[in-house]
N, C-alpha and C positions, 0 to 999 in steps of 0.2 A: 488536604484534599477537600473539594467542595462537591456536594451532591444533594439531590432533592429526594430524600427517602419518604416524605410524607405528603408530597404534593407541591404545587407551585408556591414559591415564596418561602419555603422552609428549607434550611441548609444545615448540613452537618459538616463541621470543619474538623479535620484530623491532621495531626502532625506527628511524624515519627520522631521519637525522642532518642531511641537507641535500642539496645537489646539487653534482656535480663542476663546478668553474668552467670546465674546458676542454671537457668533453663534454656538460654539462648533464644528465647521467644521475643518477637518484636514488642516494644513498648511504645504506646502512642498516647497523645493527649488530644482530647476532643471536646467540642462544645457545639451546641445547636442554637441557631438564631433564625429570625424571620426578617426578610428584606429582599432587596434586589441582588442580582449576581455581582455587580460592581461593589456593593457594600459588603457582600460576603467575602470577596477576594481581598478587600481592604482589611477586614477583620482577620482573615487568614494570615495576611502579612504580619499583622501585629502579634498573632499567636506564634508564628515562626520566629519573630524577633525575640519574643520572650523565652522561647525554648532555646534559641541559640545563645542567649545570655547565660544559660545554665550549662552549656556544653563544657566538657573537660578542658582544662587549660591547654593551649596549643602544644606545649612541649610534652604533654602526656597523652594527647589524642592518638587514637589508633586509626588504621585505615578504615575499619568498619564504622567507627564513629563519624569519620569524614564522609563516607558514602551516604550514611543516613542523613546527615546534615545537608549534603549537596542535593539529594533527591527532594528533600523538603523545600529547599531554596528554589530549585527550578520549577517546582510545582506552585509555590506561592507567587512567583512573579509571572506566572502564566507563560513561561518560555516553552513548555512542552505540553502536548495534548494529553488528555487522560490515558489514552491507550499507550502513548509513549512512556509516560511515567510508570504505568503498570509493567511495561516490558523492562524498564530500567530495574525496577525492584526484583522482577523475576530473574533477570540475568545476574544481578548482584547476589541474591540469595542462593541461586543455583550453582554458580561457578566461582565468582570472585571472593565471596565471604569465606567459604571453607578453606581457601588457600592463603589469603592475604589479610583477613580481617583483624587478626590479633597483633599484627606487626605495628609497632609505633610509627606514626607518620614520619617523624623526623629520622627514623632508622630505615625507611623504605629505600631500597637501592634498585638500580636497573637490572642487576643480575637476578634478583628475586622475581621481578616482573617478567623477565625473559624466560625464567624457569617455568612460570605459570603458563606462559604462552605455549611453550614446548609441551607441557603436560596436556594442555587442552587439545593440541594438534594430535598428540599420541592417543588421546581418548577418542579420536575420530571427528572432532570438529573441523569444519572447513576453514581455510585461511580467511575467507570473507567473514565468517562468524567470529573468529578470534579477533579480527580487526575491529569488529563492533565492540567487543569487550575492552579492547584497547582504547577506543574512543570514549567509552564511559569513564574508565579509570583516568584517562588523560584530562578529560573535562573537569573531573572532581579535583585532581591535583592542581590544575591551573587555577581553580577557584580557591583552593587552599592557599595558594601564593597571594591572591588578592586579599584574602582574609588575614594574612600575616602569620599563618600557621607554619609555613616553611618558606625558605628563600627561593627555591626553584623546584620545578616539577620533575620528579625522578623519571617520569614517563618520557621526558625529552631525550633521555639517553637510552631508553629501551628500544628494541627493534621489533616492531609489529609486523606480522606477515603481510605480504602484499595481497590485497583482495583479488580474486579471479572473477571476471565477469562470467556468470553462468551462461551456458548455451541457451539461446532463446528458442523455445519450441513454439512455432507459430502454426496454427492449424490452417489447412487449405480451405478455400471456399466450399469445396465439396464436403469436407469434414464438418465445417460449421453448419452447413445446411442439414447434414445428417443429425447433428446434435440437437438443433432446434426442432426438427421434425419429430424426433423421438420424444423430446420434452413435451411437445404439444399433445401427444397421446397420453403421457403419464402424469404431467404436472403443468397445467396451464400457466400458473404464476411463474414457475421457473422458466418456461418457454418465453414468456414476455420479458423476463429479466435478461435472458441470454440474447434474445433478439435485439433489445435495446443496447446491451453491452457491445455487441458486435457492430451495430450501426453508429453508435455515438462515441465509443471508446471511453465511456465514463468509468470511474472507479466504482467498486461494488458499494462502498459506503454512500456515494453520491446517488446511486440508483435507489438504495434502500430509503434514503431520506426524501425522495421525490414525492410530492403531493400533487393532487389534481389541479390545485391552484397554480402550479408551476407549468402546466401544460396548456398550449394553445393549439387545438386540433384544427382550427380554421386556417391559421397562418402556418401550421406545421412547424412549431418551435417548442422547445422545452427550456426552462431556465434552471440552471444548476447553481445553487447558492449555499447548499448545506451538505453535510456529510454525517452519516450515522456510524458510531462505533459502540461496541459493547465491551465494557471493562468490568470484570468480576461480577457478571450478571446484571450490571446496571447500564442502561442505554444512555448515550450522550449524543446530542445533536450539536454540532459545531460548524463554523464556517468551513469552506473547502480547504484542501491542503495548502493552497496558495493564498487563502483568505480573499479570493476574488470570485465574484459571480460571473457567469458566462451564459450566453444564449446559444443553443445549438439548433440548426435547421434540420428538419427531417424530410425525407422523401415520402412518396406514397406508401412505401413498405413500412416505414417507421410509424406513420400515422395510422396505417392499418393495424399494426401491432397494438397500439394504444387504444384504438377503438374496440378491438377484440377484447382487450383486458378490461376496459370499462364495462362492456356488455356482460362479461363473465362475472364481474363484481356485483353488478346490479341484479343479475339473475340469482347469484348466491345469496345476496342480501334478502331478496324477496322470498326465496324458498326457505330460508332460515328464520324469517320473520324478525330480522334484526336490521333496522334502518341504518343506512350509511351514516358515518360520522359527518359533521359539518364540512370538514376538509380532509377527506380520507387520503391515506397513502396509496400511491399507484400500485405498489407491490405489497400485498398483505394476504395472509391466509385466514384472517378473521372475516366473518361475514359483514361486519360493520366497517371494515377497513381502517379502524382507528389505531391499530397497532401494526407497525411495519414489520416486514420479514427481516430477520437478523442477517447481517453479512456472513456470519459463519454458516448459517443454514443454507444460503445459496452456494457457498463454497463446497460444503459436504455433499449436497444433492448433485451439484455439477460433477464432482469427482466420481460419485457413485454411478452416474449416468455414463460417463466416459469409460469406466471400467466394464460396464455391461456391453457397451457398443464394441469395445475392442475384443472382448471375449467372443461375441457373435461374429465379428469380422474375421478373426483368426480361425474360428471353427469352420466358417464358410470357405475360406481359402484352402484349408486342409482337406475338406471334403471334396473340393473341386480339383485337388491335386496340383495346386499352384503354389508358388513361393509366397510366403507372407512378406509384404512390403510395408514401407512407411505409411502408405495410405490406409493400411489396416490397423495401424497403431493410434491410440488416443492418449498419449502421455501428458495430457494438458491440465493446467490449473485454470480456474476462472479468470485470473488476471491475464492469461494468454490471449483472451479476446480483445484486450486493449492493444497490444502490438499488432494483432490481426487487422484491426480497424486502421491503425496508423499506416502500416506497410501497404495495405490495399489502396488507400487514398494516394499515398506518395507514388506507388507504382503506376497509378492511373493518371499521374500528371498534376495532381492538386498541389498548389504551392505550399511550401513548408510552413509559412507563417499561418495560413488558414488552418492547416492540420494542428499546429501547436495551440492555436486559440481554441479549437474544438476540444482538444485533450486537456486543457487547463494547465499547460506548461507555461511557466513564467517567461521563458525565452525560447525562440525557435531552435537555438543551438542545443538546448536540452533534448528536444525531440530528435534532432539528428544524432546526437551522441548516444541516445538510448536505442534508436531503431535503425539507423542507416546500415548497420552490418547485417540486418535481417531482410535485405531487399534483393533477393536473387532475380526477381523480375526486372528491376532497374539495371542490374548488372548485365543481364542478357541484352537489354535494350541498348545499353552503352556499347556493348560489343558489336551489336548490329550497326550502330551509327558509325563506328570506326571502320568496320569492314566495308560499308558502303562508300566511305570516303576514299579508302585505298583502292577500291575496285573501280571507281569512276574513271572514265577516260580523261586524259589530260590534253587540253587543246595544244596543238603544235606550237602556237605562238608563245606558249608559256615557257618553252625551253628551246627556243630557236630552231624548231623543226626537227630536232634530234630526239630519239626515244629517251624517256626518263630513265636514268640508271641509278640504282641504289648500290651503296658501297657493298662489295662482296659479290656483285654480279660477275 
């Protein structure tokens, strides 16, 4: 693992060696160096190679040892983002290790893996979640084949549950407006974040990493080139999920949100006597704007706001003696503002390629696969088109002057 604990240019390298056989606590080897990030990653790769050279012989390695070595490997080669590596370790330690860790790798069979899957399902994990555990175990086993530890991956014969696509909960325009208006009263920073999320469809990490140097208020554009993640209390700024920067145009509402946020920050800075940082973050609770709001902070505050709005809406419906409807419910997560943006644009006739580019999807088909099923407006429009075609009068010349008959008439 590479991180900067003491400031720019200082890196701490950590590699998991395994677990203590007596205490079952993780063992790691670390060192600190100064230099650039590429130099740090190169040194990390050397450290991983040195640790791997001391790994137990393949015919005696356990599943737990393989998983530790595999996580260190994907981290060293930069194949996974810090947040992803953190989630790998959390899932391995939380579920996989307690059941499969002590099994020798060359003795691991598909029935043992399937038993683990069934146990996790019985414990209440969803098929989609268990499928994620399968993908971790499968990737590690396939790597073990490449390393020559085993001849074939036992996960090839295991039967992972089929993931189920969760029902997409997309707020209505009225609900989004209510959410943003409520945030404007309680939390101006959150209000700006939610307004930008709804208008741009950006991921929360992309919004948190946004600096004022990325904003052009004259042209009405923002440049999305970074994403912020927080792993174990440490912030990491990395390229976007697709490793591609993109420019997003804003209408007058979006520009207005940013102008309001800028004025709020300047006023806060002046009242606190804390000058703004040279290139402050757009979303920050600090008077100087030098520290971004955390993605999890936005998520928690948004959820709390939705909970209060739903409680108030349900109470109002009951006091008025009317049935509580879906319009009174706010079962949303912050990420649901992303499909709201996508589906609203598509429903209004914006071409799918433009929508995909604004969302940062590598391919337009990804946008369609993710969001096409959440387009009731377009479904109704399609129904209307077909209905108008069938209802239109047919010229007599089209069928020889005879009335058009349909089979079954």
